[in-house]
C-alpha positions in Angstrom: 0.0 0.0 0.0 1.2 3.5 -0.8 0.9 6.4 1.5 0.5 10.1 0.6 -0.7 13.4 2.1 -4.0 15.4 1.5 -4.1 18.9 2.6 -5.2 22.5 2.1 -2.2 24.7 1.2 -2.8 28.3 2.2 -1.0 31.6 2.7 -0.9 30.8 6.4 0.8 27.4 6.4 4.0 25.7 5.1 5.0 26.7 1.7 4.2 24.1 -0.9 7.7 23.7 -2.2 9.0 23.0 1.4 6.1 20.7 2.0 6.8 18.6 -1.2 10.5 18.3 -0.3 9.6 17.1 3.2 7.2 14.5 1.9 9.8 13.0 -0.4 12.4 12.9 2.4 9.9 10.9 4.6 9.0 8.5 1.9 5.6 9.6 0.9 4.6 9.0 -2.6 2.0 11.6 -3.3 0.4 15.0 -2.4 -3.2 15.8 -3.1 -4.3 19.4 -2.8 -7.8 20.7 -2.2 -9.4 23.6 -4.1 -11.8 26.4 -3.5 -11.6 29.6 -5.7 -13.5 31.6 -3.0 -16.1 31.3 -0.3 -19.2 33.5 -0.7 -19.9 35.6 2.5 -23.6 34.8 2.2 -23.9 31.0 2.0 -26.7 28.6 2.6 -24.9 25.4 1.6 -24.1 23.4 4.8 -20.5 22.3 5.3 -20.4 18.6 4.8 -18.1 18.1 7.8 -20.7 19.7 10.1 -20.4 22.9 12.1 -18.6 26.0 11.0 -16.6 26.0 7.8 -12.8 25.7 8.8 -10.7 28.7 8.0 -8.6 26.9 5.4 -11.4 26.8 2.9 -11.2 30.6 2.7 -7.5 30.8 2.0 -6.5 28.0 -0.4 -3.8 28.7 -3.0 -4.5 27.8 -6.7 -3.7 24.1 -6.8 -1.9 24.2 -10.2 0.4 27.0 -9.1 1.1 25.3 -5.8 1.8 22.0 -7.4 4.2 23.6 -9.9 6.2 24.9 -6.9 6.1 21.4 -5.5 7.2 19.9 -8.9 10.3 22.1 -8.9 11.3 20.9 -5.4 10.8 17.2 -5.9 11.8 14.4 -8.3 9.2 11.5 -7.8 6.3 12.8 -5.9 2.8 12.4 -7.5 1.1 15.7 -7.8 -2.7 15.4 -7.3 -5.6 17.6 -7.1 -8.2 16.5 -4.5 -10.4 17.7 -5.9 -10.2 20.3 -8.6 -13.6 21.9 -9.1 -13.7 21.6 -12.8 -17.3 22.7 -13.1 -16.1 26.2 -11.9 -13.3 26.4 -14.3 -12.7 27.2 -17.9 -12.3 23.9 -19.7 -9.6 24.9 -22.2 -7.5 26.8 -19.7 -7.7 23.9 -17.3 -6.7 21.4 -19.9 -3.6 23.5 -20.6 -2.8 23.9 -16.9 -2.9 20.0 -16.3 -0.9 19.3 -19.5 1.7 22.1 -18.5 2.1 20.7 -15.0 2.5 17.1 -16.4 5.1 18.3 -18.8 7.1 20.3 -16.3 7.0 17.5 -13.7 7.9 14.8 -16.1 4.6 13.1 -16.1 3.7 13.1 -12.4 0.0 14.5 -12.4 -3.0 12.7 -10.9 -6.0 14.8 -11.9 -8.7 14.4 -9.2 -11.9 16.1 -10.0 -15.5 16.4 -8.6 -18.6 18.5 -8.6 -18.3 20.1 -5.2 -20.8 21.1 -2.6 -20.9 24.8 -2.3 -23.8 25.9 -4.5 -23.2 29.7 -3.9 -19.6 29.2 -5.0 -20.8 27.5 -8.1 -23.3 30.2 -8.9 -20.6 32.9 -8.7 -18.9 31.1 -11.6 -22.1 31.0 -13.6 -22.5 27.2 -13.0 -26.1 25.9 -12.4 -25.8 23.4 -9.4 -28.7 21.4 -11.0 -26.8 20.5 -14.1 -23.2 20.3 -12.7 -23.1 16.6 -13.1 -24.0 16.7 -16.8 -21.5 19.6 -17.2 -18.5 17.7 -15.7 -19.2 14.7 -17.8 -18.9 16.7 -21.0 -15.9 18.6 -19.7 -14.1 15.3 -19.1 -14.9 13.9 -22.4 -13.9 17.2 -24.1 -10.7 17.4 -22.1 -9.6 14.0 -23.3 -10.1 15.2 -26.8 -7.9 18.2 -26.2 -5.2 16.1 -24.6 -5.1 13.4 -27.3 -6.0 15.2 -30.6 -3.9 17.6 -32.7 -7.1 19.2 -33.8 -9.7 18.7 -31.0 -13.4 19.5 -31.2 -16.3 18.9 -29.1 -20.1 19.4 -29.5 -22.3 18.9 -26.5 -25.1 20.6 -24.6 -22.8 22.4 -22.2 -19.4 22.3 -23.9 -19.2 23.2 -27.5 -16.1 24.2 -29.6 -15.0 23.8 -33.3 -11.5 22.3 -34.0 -8.8 23.8 -32.0 -5.0 23.6 -31.6 -3.9 23.3 -28.0 -0.5 22.5 -26.7 1.4 21.2 -24.7 0.1 17.7 -24.7 0.5 15.6 -21.4 3.6 13.6 -21.0 1.5 10.7 -19.7 -0.3 8.8 -22.4 -3.0 8.9 -23.4 -3.4 11.5 -20.6 -2.9 11.9 -16.9 -5.0 9.6 -14.9 -8.4 11.1 -13.9 -9.4 10.3 -10.4 -13.1 10.8 -9.7 -14.1 12.1 -6.3 -17.5 11.4 -4.6 -19.4 8.3 -3.6 -22.9 9.1 -5.0 -24.4 6.8 -7.7 -23.8 9.6 -10.2 -20.1 9.8 -9.3 -19.8 6.1 -9.6 -21.3 6.1 -13.0 -18.8 8.9 -13.9 -16.0 6.9 -12.5 -17.1 3.9 -14.7 -17.3 6.0 -17.9 -14.5 8.5 -17.5 -12.3 7.6 -14.5 -8.8 6.0 -14.2 -9.1 6.0 -10.5 -11.5 6.6 -7.5 -10.8 9.3 -4.9 -13.4 8.5 -2.1 -13.3 10.6 1.1 -11.7 9.0 4.2 -14.9 8.8 6.0 -16.4 6.5 3.5 -17.4 3.3 5.2 -15.3 0.2 4.3 -18.5 -1.6 3.4 -18.9 1.1 0.6 -15.4 0.6 -0.5 -15.9 -3.2 -0.8 -19.3 -2.9 -2.5 -17.9 -0.3 -5.0 -15.1 -2.6 -5.8 -17.5 -5.5 -6.5 -19.8 -3.2 -8.6 -16.9 -2.2 -10.7 -15.7 -5.8 -11.1 -19.1 -6.8 -12.4 -18.9 -4.1 -15.0 -15.4 -5.1 -16.1 -13.5 -2.3 -14.4 -12.4 -4.1 -11.2 -8.8 -3.0 -11.6 -9.6 0.7 -11.0 -7.2 1.9 -8.3 -8.6 3.5 -5.1 -6.9 6.4 -3.5 -8.4 7.3 -0.2 -8.6 11.1 0.5 -7.9 11.7 4.2 -7.8 8.1 5.5 -7.7 7.2 9.2 -4.1 6.4 10.4 -4.7 3.5 12.7 -4.0 -0.2 12.4 -7.6 -1.3 12.3 -8.6 1.1 9.6 -5.5 0.2 7.6 -6.5 -3.5 7.8 -9.9 -2.6 6.4 -8.4 -0.6 3.6 -6.3 -3.5 2.6 -9.3 -5.7 2.5 -10.9 -3.3 0.2 -7.8 -3.3 -2.1 -7.2 0.4 -1.6 -3.9 1.2 -3.5 -3.1 4.4 -1.6 -4.1 6.1 1.7 -3.5 9.8 2.0 -3.5 11.2 5.5 -5.2 14.6 6.1 -2.5 17.1 7.0 -3.7 20.0 9.2 -2.7 23.4 7.7 0.0 24.7 10.2 3.2 26.7 10.1 6.4 24.8 8.9 7.7 23.5 12.3 4.3 22.1 13.4 3.7 20.6 10.0 7.0 18.8 9.9 6.3 17.3 13.3 3.0 16.1 12.2 4.6 14.5 9.1 7.0 12.7 11.3 4.1 11.1 13.1 2.5 10.1 9.8 5.7 8.8 8.5 6.4 6.6 11.5 3.0 5.0 11.2 3.4 4.5 7.4 6.9 3.0 7.9 5.3 0.2 10.1 3.0 -0.8 7.3 5.1 -0.7 4.2 
C-alpha cells in the first residue's frame, strides 16, 4: 500500500515547495491538494463536515500554481488535485494547466475532479448546481479530446467548440489519470465511464469501498485503483483498507506553520513506515 498526504495549502501554512521536499524525504509517494476559488460571504450550503466552515477553505492557493512549486522541489512525488472543481473552471484553460504541469513535472500528475458541494460558490462562476453533473461529464470527455488530438473539437449541450490547436500535450499517455471524487451513484457512473481511479473521502465506510469494488468488477472495471482522501491512520482502519484493495491512503494534514507541519509529518511517516 502506498501512503500520501492530502491537505489545504494556504497563505498561512507551510510553503508548498517546502512541503513537497519534506514529503519525499519521509517516503510519501503523493500530495493531493484541495481547491476552492473563494467562499461567498452569504452562504446557505451546509458544510459537509458539520459545524462552522474551517478557516482553510477561505485561503487555499490555486492548486496548479502550488503543485508547480512542488514539482520544482521534488523528483518523484505524485502531484494530485483533490479535488479540482472543474465545473467552476474554464475547460480549455484547465486542460492546458494540467498538461503544462504534467510536462514540467515529467509526467507526475493525478487529476482528481469532482462536482463540489458549495452551491453559492458554483453560482458565482455561472454554474447551475442542478446541471453540474452533466456539465462535468462533458468537460471530461472534451478534455480527453484536447489532450489526445492535434485538432480537437467537441459538440455537446454544455461544452461546444470547433476544431482547436492546444499544446502542450501531457507527457503521460493517453493523458494523466483522472481520479473521480465522490461516492454518489452519479459519481460512480462517472468513474465507470471517464475515470482512471477513484478518490473517495476518508470517512467512506469500508462496506462502501468493498461494494464499489464489487460493482466495478461486475462491469469489467475491477482493476480501477482506489486512493483514499484523508484516511484514518490507525491499524484497524488500515487492515480494512487493505481488505478493500485500496492502493493508496492519503492522511489529512492540518494546515499549520512549517515546524508544526514537519512534526506532524514525522508522526504520519512513523505510522506509514510500520505498514510498508
